[in-house]
One Martini backbone bead per residue (centre of mass of N, CA, C, O) as a GRO file, in nm:
protein
   77
    1UNK     BB    1  10.489  14.610  13.027
    2UNK     BB    2  10.170  14.728  12.955
    3UNK     BB    3   9.840  14.795  13.101
    4UNK     BB    4   9.525  14.864  12.955
    5UNK     BB    5   9.201  15.005  13.007
    6UNK     BB    6   8.864  14.981  12.841
    7UNK     BB    7   8.551  15.127  12.843
    8UNK     BB    8   8.278  14.971  12.629
    9UNK     BB    9   8.022  14.996  12.754
   10UNK     BB   10   7.745  15.048  12.544
   11UNK     BB   11   7.916  15.002  12.285
   12UNK     BB   12   7.907  15.000  11.950
   13UNK     BB   13   7.969  14.925  11.654
   14UNK     BB   14   8.294  15.064  11.592
   15UNK     BB   15   8.391  15.222  11.847
   16UNK     BB   16   8.589  15.033  12.003
   17UNK     BB   17   8.787  14.993  11.771
   18UNK     BB   18   8.859  15.292  11.727
   19UNK     BB   19   8.965  15.339  12.011
   20UNK     BB   20   9.182  15.115  12.012
   21UNK     BB   21   9.350  15.219  11.775
   22UNK     BB   22   9.426  15.485  11.907
   23UNK     BB   23   9.556  15.370  12.167
   24UNK     BB   24   9.775  15.182  12.030
   25UNK     BB   25   9.948  15.420  11.911
   26UNK     BB   26  10.050  15.496  12.228
   27UNK     BB   27  10.184  15.222  12.237
   28UNK     BB   28  10.394  14.963  12.307
   29UNK     BB   29  10.554  14.703  12.239
   30UNK     BB   30  10.372  14.445  12.423
   31UNK     BB   31  10.131  14.576  12.492
   32UNK     BB   32   9.811  14.587  12.670
   33UNK     BB   33   9.465  14.577  12.576
   34UNK     BB   34   9.154  14.617  12.760
   35UNK     BB   35   8.834  14.534  12.669
   36UNK     BB   36   8.507  14.636  12.774
   37UNK     BB   37   8.213  14.435  12.687
   38UNK     BB   38   7.845  14.398  12.576
   39UNK     BB   39   7.931  14.318  12.275
   40UNK     BB   40   7.992  14.063  12.055
   41UNK     BB   41   8.088  14.224  11.798
   42UNK     BB   42   8.355  14.329  11.908
   43UNK     BB   43   8.522  14.070  11.911
   44UNK     BB   44   8.494  14.012  11.609
   45UNK     BB   45   8.609  14.280  11.491
   46UNK     BB   46   8.884  14.261  11.638
   47UNK     BB   47   8.975  13.988  11.516
   48UNK     BB   48   8.970  14.073  11.222
   49UNK     BB   49   9.169  14.310  11.248
   50UNK     BB   50   9.405  14.155  11.385
   51UNK     BB   51   9.465  13.946  11.153
   52UNK     BB   52   9.548  14.187  10.947
   53UNK     BB   53   9.764  14.326  11.185
   54UNK     BB   54   9.924  14.127  11.388
   55UNK     BB   55   9.738  14.081  11.633
   56UNK     BB   56   9.681  13.971  11.951
   57UNK     BB   57   9.384  13.783  12.056
   58UNK     BB   58   9.154  13.772  12.343
   59UNK     BB   59   8.839  13.622  12.426
   60UNK     BB   60   8.644  13.682  12.730
   61UNK     BB   61   8.386  13.551  12.916
   62UNK     BB   62   8.305  13.680  13.239
   63UNK     BB   63   8.004  13.712  13.166
   64UNK     BB   64   7.689  13.727  13.090
   65UNK     BB   65   7.739  13.953  12.831
   66UNK     BB   66   8.066  13.977  12.904
   67UNK     BB   67   8.377  14.119  12.791
   68UNK     BB   68   8.725  14.046  12.730
   69UNK     BB   69   8.975  14.220  12.531
   70UNK     BB   70   9.286  14.115  12.423
   71UNK     BB   71   9.553  14.335  12.314
   72UNK     BB   72   9.854  14.295  12.136
   73UNK     BB   73  10.125  14.457  12.061
   74UNK     BB   74  10.346  14.432  11.844
   75UNK     BB   75  10.689  14.410  11.835
   76UNK     BB   76  10.648  14.435  11.513
   77UNK     BB   77  10.541  14.669  11.244
   0.00000   0.00000   0.00000
């Protein structure tokens, strides 16, 4: 399992989700992508997309107004 991080600070929706989707295509099943964001809409849009596409997502507010969004690529797509 590999972990990659993506800096999406100052990027508004839908840019972080589009970047994440592109990055996840290059990753292996079980790998985790961590998005760093300072826009709350990013976590919401990623969660909506993930539930439709069977990705597991966890959104953690690490500081006031800053989030880490963990996206795990499904073992089977």
